VOBA-1610 file (N, C-alpha, C; in pm, whole numbers, padded with zeros to 5 digits, always signed):
BEGIN
Met+02994+13637+07431Met+02949+13551+07508Met+02905+13451+07481Lys+02886+13382+07523Lys+02844+13194+07530Lys+02672+13176+07504Asp+02653+13031+07416Asp+02504+13060+07418Asp+02457+12902+07489Arg+02543+12912+07634Arg+02427+12772+07734Arg+02506+12858+07810Leu+02381+12833+07908Leu+02350+12891+07996Leu+02515+12828+08108Asn+02580+12872+08266Asn+02659+12802+08339Asn+02623+12774+08412Gly+02722+12749+08531Gly+02600+12721+08682Gly+02615+12881+08757Arg+02738+12916+08671Arg+02669+13107+08768Arg+02525+13161+08766Asp+02490+13152+08535Asp+02324+13134+08468Asp+02259+13143+08636Phe+02243+12944+08612Phe+02196+12977+08649Phe+02140+12974+08865Ile+02341+12970+08905Ile+02265+13067+09070Ile+02176+13178+08995Thr+02170+13252+08955Thr+02102+13419+08850Thr+01969+13338+08884Ile+01984+13304+08803Ile+01825+13222+08743Ile+01771+13163+08909Gly+01811+13112+08935Gly+01769+13067+09044Gly+01742+13132+09199Ile+01781+13250+09185Ile+01745+13429+09276Ile+01693+13504+09242Phe+01670+13461+09138Phe+01562+13613+09032Phe+01488+13517+09049Asn+01374+13330+09049Asn+01367+13341+09058Asn+01276+13343+09175Ala+01322+13334+09282Ala+01231+13317+09446Ala+01203+13439+09463Ile+01237+13541+09400Ile+01160+13672+09457Ile+01089+13697+09353Ala+01063+13702+09256Ala+00988+13635+09106Ala+00818+13633+09204Ile+00861+13506+09152Ile+00797+13409+09252Ile+00738+13461+09359Val+00795+13489+09468Val+00780+13560+09573Val+00607+13661+09547Val+00724+13720+09417Val+00561+13816+09420Val+00427+13814+09353Tyr+00486+13734+09212Tyr+00358+13656+09173Tyr+00278+13565+09269Met+00277+13494+09342Met+00238+13466+09414Met+00186+13531+09553Ala+00232+13621+09597Ala+00157+13731+09718Ala+00096+13779+09639Val+00078+13810+09535Val-00041+13915+09485Val-00106+13787+09423Ala-00119+13730+09370Ala-00197+13605+09309Ala-00367+13570+09414Phe-00192+13556+09561Phe-00324+13473+09656Phe-00407+13592+09619Ala-00346+13734+09711Ala-00454+13829+09749Ala-00557+13871+09666Leu-00574+13844+09550Leu-00643+13856+09466Leu-00729+13704+09403Thr-00645+13608+09454Thr-00789+13494+09448Thr-00909+13511+09563Leu-00910+13633+09663Leu-00963+13587+09754Leu-01144+13650+09731Thr-01061+13699+09629Thr-01211+13752+09470Thr-01235+13690+09370Ile-01343+13648+09305Ile-01412+13512+09265Ile-01284+13566+09122Leu-01353+13743+09044Leu-01307+13810+08949Leu-01084+13822+08924Gly-01099+13850+09077Gly-00925+13842+09084Gly-00876+13701+09067Gly-00966+13584+09152Gly-00891+13483+09041Gly-00870+13455+08889Phe-00956+13527+08860Phe-00912+13435+08696Phe-00818+13558+08613Val-00800+13677+08659Val-00679+13765+08669Val-00552+13820+08748Ala-00534+13682+08823Ala-00444+13678+08928Ala-00282+13684+08770Ser-00231+13587+08700Ser-00134+13496+08637Ser-00072+13665+08580Gly-00206+13836+08494Gly-00148+13892+08443Gly-00134+13994+08547Val-00176+14005+08659Val-00170+14142+08773Val-00008+14060+08831Gly-00019+13915+08834Gly+00125+13911+08980Gly+00233+13842+08867Leu+00225+13814+08702Leu+00376+13796+08590Leu+00399+13977+08633Gly+00227+14025+08575Gly+00357+14196+08550Gly+00400+14288+08665Leu+00318+14341+08769Leu+00400+14309+08860Leu+00526+14274+08926Ala+00631+14091+08900Ala+00706+14042+08849Ala+00792+14102+08722Ala+00691+14183+08614Ala+00805+14111+08538Ala+00947+14276+08559Pro+00985+14316+08626Pro+01109+14403+08629Pro+01208+14247+08690Val+01205+14233+08773Val+01238+14084+08852Val+01259+14038+08733Tyr+01170+13903+08600Tyr+01243+13869+08574Tyr+01290+13890+08443Leu+01279+14004+08408Leu+01316+14054+08281Leu+01436+14170+08313Leu+01537+14215+08496Leu+01618+14191+08463Leu+01749+14083+08397Met+01676+13967+08495Met+01693+13786+08534Met+01781+13805+08360Gly+01634+13818+08268Gly+01668+13770+08099Gly+01750+13889+08061Val+01809+14042+08091Val+01894+14100+07988Val+02017+14078+08025Lys+02061+14051+08192Lys+02147+14036+08278Lys+02184+13894+08268Ile+02209+13811+08185Ile+02171+13680+08073Ile+02243+13642+07983Arg+02106+13704+07943Arg+02081+13751+07775Arg+02093+13589+07675Lys+02099+13566+07727Lys+02074+13346+07670Lys+01960+13305+07708Arg+02015+13225+07556Arg+01866+13097+07527Arg+01841+12999+07619Gly+01710+13011+07726Gly+01796+12876+07824Gly+01627+12888+07992Val+01676+13113+08027Val+01682+13218+08068Val+01520+13127+08165Phe+01374+13135+08034Phe+01259+13136+08086Phe+01235+13023+08016Ser+01234+12926+08013Ser+01210+12779+07965Ser+01255+12678+08149Val+01366+12777+08165Val+01413+12728+08356Val+01278+12770+08429Ser+01338+12903+08363Ser+01228+12974+08480Ser+01084+12894+08447Gly+01020+12842+08350Gly+00935+12820+08355Gly+00925+12664+08447Ile+01004+12627+08387Ile+01084+12481+08511Ile+01071+12461+08643Leu+01066+12567+08738Leu+01086+12583+08875Leu+00934+12602+08863Leu+00842+12757+08809Leu+00724+12782+08796Leu+00667+12573+08834Ala+00668+12498+08781Ala+00649+12389+08760Ala+00622+12237+08868Ile+00698+12409+08898Ile+00780+12228+08968Ile+00733+12266+09152Ile+00705+12432+09182Ile+00598+12437+09223Ile+00395+12443+09217Ala+00437+12416+09117Ala+00270+12362+09033Ala+00189+12185+09079Ile+00334+12164+09024Ile+00332+12016+09064Ile+00334+11994+09208Ala+00386+12032+09301Ala+00380+12027+09483Ala+00292+12086+09545Gly+00138+12149+09399Gly+00028+12209+09477Gly-00067+12083+09437Gly-00013+11983+09358Gly-00065+11916+09254Gly-00146+11943+09179His-00099+12039+09062His-00157+12115+08926His-00112+12076+08827Ile-00101+11961+08776Ile-00004+11924+08688Ile-00053+12006+08556Pro-00156+11969+08535Pro-00227+12106+08323Pro-00141+12247+08346His-00131+12279+08461His-00067+12418+08518His+00097+12409+08509Ala+00147+12270+08525Ala+00333+12253+08561Ala+00332+12260+08349Ile+00276+12197+08304Ile+00316+12131+08190Ile+00294+12312+08072Phe+00192+12352+08104Phe+00202+12482+08063Phe+00305+12631+08049Ala+00392+12554+08247Ala+00429+12649+08253Ala+00558+12658+08264Ile+00618+12533+08092Ile+00733+12446+08079Ile+00711+12497+07991Ile+00541+12503+07884Ile+00529+12559+07775Ile+00581+12608+07700Gly+00480+12748+07782Gly+00536+12941+07818Gly+00653+12959+07817Gly+00737+12892+07878Gly+00880+12927+07908Gly+00969+12945+07780Ile+00957+12793+07676Ile+01000+12723+07598Ile+00936+12900+07512Ile+00777+12875+07543Ile+00774+12954+07394Ile+00830+13059+07459Cys+00848+13179+07574Cys+00914+13330+07547Cys+01068+13304+07519Asp+01117+13122+07568Asp+01288+13136+07537Asp+01252+13153+07326Phe+01208+13150+07266Phe+01188+13170+07087Phe+01189+13243+07123Ile+01070+13334+07162Ile+01014+13436+07079Ile+01169+13593+07124Ile+01187+13588+07191Ile+01297+13659+07281Ile+01415+13657+07190Asn+01478+13525+07207Asn+01573+13478+07145Asn+01671+13590+07188Asp+01785+13656+07172Asp+01881+13699+07165Asp+01872+13872+07289Tyr+01789+13934+07303Tyr+01690+13993+07391Tyr+01742+14128+07226Ser+01749+14118+07169Ser+01813+14242+07061Ser+01623+14342+07085Ser+01540+14237+07036Ser+01365+14361+07034Ser+01301+14339+07205Lys+01297+14520+07171Lys+01188+14529+07246Lys+01082+14517+07322Phe+01058+14509+07128Phe+00901+14439+07116Phe+00883+14291+07192Arg+00999+14229+07111Arg+00982+14043+07156Arg+00981+14019+07181Ile+01076+14098+07375Ile+01122+14061+07470Ile+00919+14061+07524Ile+00888+14215+07491Ile+00702+14159+07561Ile+00615+14112+07550Val+00596+14073+07401Val+00533+13966+07312Val+00614+13898+07423Gly+00668+13819+07378Gly+00734+13710+07447Gly+00694+13677+07563Tyr+00716+13742+07745Tyr+00707+13753+07854Tyr+00561+13739+07848Gly+00449+13885+07817Gly+00312+13808+07798Gly+00258+13675+07759Leu+00339+13674+07656Leu+00298+13469+07586Leu+00372+13361+07784Phe+00362+13416+07829Phe+00393+13334+07937Phe+00296+13352+08096Ala+00328+13526+08022Ala+00196+13467+08103Ala+00071+13434+08088Leu+00057+13447+07954Leu-00099+13389+07953Leu-00033+13218+07928Ser+00053+13142+07887Ser+00084+12966+07951Ser+00081+12958+08085Asp+00104+13013+08188Asp+00085+13058+08268Asp-00145+13035+08397Phe-00190+13145+08355Phe-00300+13114+08303Phe-00402+13007+08266Leu-00373+12974+08091Leu-00424+12849+08074Leu-00391+12761+08163Gly-00189+12757+08194Gly-00187+12579+08306Gly-00341+12578+08440Ile-00428+12664+08369Ile-00505+12741+08475Ile-00621+12676+08462Val-00680+12729+08317Val-00821+12714+08311Val-00879+12575+08166Met-00689+12542+08171Met-00725+12480+08047Met-00822+12340+08036Pro-00779+12308+08197Pro-00862+12171+08252Pro-01008+12136+08249Val-01090+12314+08316Val-01242+12290+08329Val-01286+12305+08157Leu-01101+12387+08126Leu-01267+12344+07921Leu-01239+12291+07861Leu-01179+12138+07913Leu-01112+11975+07831Leu-01189+11943+07899Phe-01225+11953+08074Phe-01226+11813+08149Phe-01373+11876+08160Gly-01484+12000+08164Gly-01505+12049+08263Gly-01480+12063+08399Thr-01696+12121+08383Thr-01671+12248+08549Thr-01671+12129+08693Asn-01667+11986+08654Asn-01631+11954+08802Asn-01518+11921+08855Ile-01427+11915+08752Ile-01357+11869+08867Ile-01256+12013+08884Phe-01346+12166+08786Phe-01285+12322+08956Phe-01424+12314+09092Ile-01512+12219+09056Ile-01643+12226+09171Ile-01613+12093+09292Glu-01470+11988+09236Glu-01374+11887+09305Glu-01303+11967+09382Asn-01216+12076+09354Asn-01103+12138+09365Asn-01125+12250+09470Ala-01296+12357+09422Ala-01304+12407+09446Ala-01335+12391+09630Thr-01346+12213+09695Thr-01421+12219+09732Thr-01337+12130+09827Asn-01301+12081+09797Asn-01167+11971+09941Asn-01073+12087+09909Lys-01044+12130+09814Lys-00848+12215+09852Lys-00825+12361+09857Trp-00928+12438+09804Trp-00974+12566+09824Trp-01052+12598+09936His-01177+12470+09995His-01274+12519+10067His-01353+12630+10055Met-01389+12647+09912Met-01493+12727+09923Met-01657+12686+09942Thr-01674+12836+09909Thr-01909+12781+09955Thr-01977+12760+09780Pro-02047+12660+09856Pro-02152+12732+09709Pro-02205+12838+09672Glu-02214+12859+09744Glu-02253+13066+09687Glu-02126+13103+09542Gln-02032+13033+09641Gln-01844+13117+09596Gln-01895+13049+09461Ile-01831+12850+09435Ile-01847+12801+09354Ile-02018+12828+09246Glu-02096+12902+09220Glu-02174+12880+09198Glu-02230+12981+09114Ser-02091+13053+09170Ser-02069+13234+09101Ser-01947+13267+09044Ala-01914+13123+09084Ala-01735+13135+08972Ala-01740+13056+08780Ile-01872+12980+08836Ile-01822+12876+08725Ile-01897+12933+08623Pro-01941+13031+08606Pro-02044+13129+08453Pro-01899+13167+08350Tyr-01751+13284+08479Tyr-01638+13276+08428Tyr-01571+13168+08330Phe-01668+13010+08379Phe-01496+12971+08268Phe-01636+12898+08154Ala-01671+12978+08068Ala-01734+12945+07902Ala-01635+13028+07831Thr-01646+12991+07724Thr-01506+13017+07592Thr-01501+13149+07590Lys-01574+13195+07644Lys-01608+13374+07620Lys-01541+13456+07702Trp-01551+13443+07841Trp-01550+13439+07903Trp-01340+13446+07941Val-01310+13309+07956Val-01183+13259+07947Val-01086+13377+07798Val-01184+13348+07706Val-01118+13419+07636Val-01096+13609+07670Ile-01187+13621+07736Ile-01168+13766+07765Ile-01046+13764+07913Phe-01076+13700+07958Phe-00971+13685+08064Phe-00837+13649+08008Ala-00832+13571+07953Ala-00621+13497+07868Ala-00619+13664+07763Val-00704+13741+07761Val-00665+13886+07652Val-00638+13985+07806Ile-00628+13949+07884Ile-00622+14063+07935Ile-00487+14009+08049Thr-00511+13903+08067Thr-00338+13807+08123Thr-00247+13920+08026Phe-00272+13884+07808Phe-00158+13902+07785Phe-00111+14075+07750Val-00261+14069+07780Val-00199+14255+07845Val-00156+14353+07915Leu-00147+14226+08046Leu-00093+14323+08167Leu-00003+14222+08184Ala+00099+14144+08161Ala+00177+14117+08143Ala+00272+14156+08069Ala+00219+14170+07942Ala+00336+14280+07795Ala+00338+14462+07908Leu+00199+14516+07867Leu+00225+14594+08023Leu+00345+14654+08100Gly+00313+14477+08204Gly+00429+14463+08313Gly+00607+14478+08310Ala+00603+14439+08095Ala+00686+14363+08035Ala+00794+14540+08026Phe+00699+14628+08053Phe+00666+14717+07841Phe+00731+14828+08041Ile+00658+14831+08073Ile+00702+14900+08185Ile+00841+14853+08248Ala+00882+14746+08258Ala+01033+14685+08366Ala+01066+14749+08269Ser+01044+14723+08143Ser+01201+14746+07938Ser+01251+14899+08062Lys+01167+14957+08055Lys+01151+15160+08073Lys+01250+15196+08141Ile+01289+15091+08295Ile+01260+15041+08450Ile+01395+15076+08470Leu+01404+14893+08384Leu+01581+14860+08342Leu+01701+15046+08267Lys+01605+15027+08148Lys+01666+15195+08074Lys+01653+15256+08179Lys+01624+15321+08289Lys+01679+15439+08372Lys+01785+15389+08478His+01693+15293+08545His+01792+15255+08616His+01937+15205+08638Phe+01925+15059+08581Phe+02009+14991+08555Phe+02091+15043+08424Glu+02062+15000+08279Glu+02076+14992+08220Glu+02251+15149+08225Lys+02142+15280+08295Lys+02289+15429+08259Lys+02337+15335+08401Ala+02325+15294+08504Ala+02437+15258+08603Ala+02518+15153+08508Gly+02498+15123+08410Gly+02620+15028+08409Gly+02636+14796+08466Ile+02499+14815+08506Ile+02393+14714+08561Ile+02411+14597+08402Ile+02408+14607+08378Ile+02339+14550+08261Ile+02362+14538+08020
//
């Protein structure tokens, strides 16, 4: 097995990411219809997309798979004007690749994937934590067309204690998704000789 990604790997990454991002976005958009749903969207969305991401990873088994995936998520975030989200998506992909390493440890795959989702969540909330709720109010009013009542009910959840709770929930949901995905891959794809 060669260590560098080749053209075929990039095509595979692109195809799997297209599927995973559709799953993630569909779930995230549905969850953001509620205030609390928006705070767990990264964990639920990436938890449900875990079988696609992990199948891609174990099929290619090279470092860089999640870094490229993070870059692809970043491109989408930039297109939506979410620069911090893009930065954290790339950082999360790099961290995930570093932890997963050679895909030999199921534990490392689960933890790495959980951190991938956690970085996605942090990219969404960090601007508010660092620069205050005015950035959220501006986006909520101009981009997301939230009512003043919705904005007022969401602001308390940007308190540090809530962000920590939602961060833990995000990690746990994504890690659980990765754990279930590893069972699915073993049962259906490994036995069939696909991976």
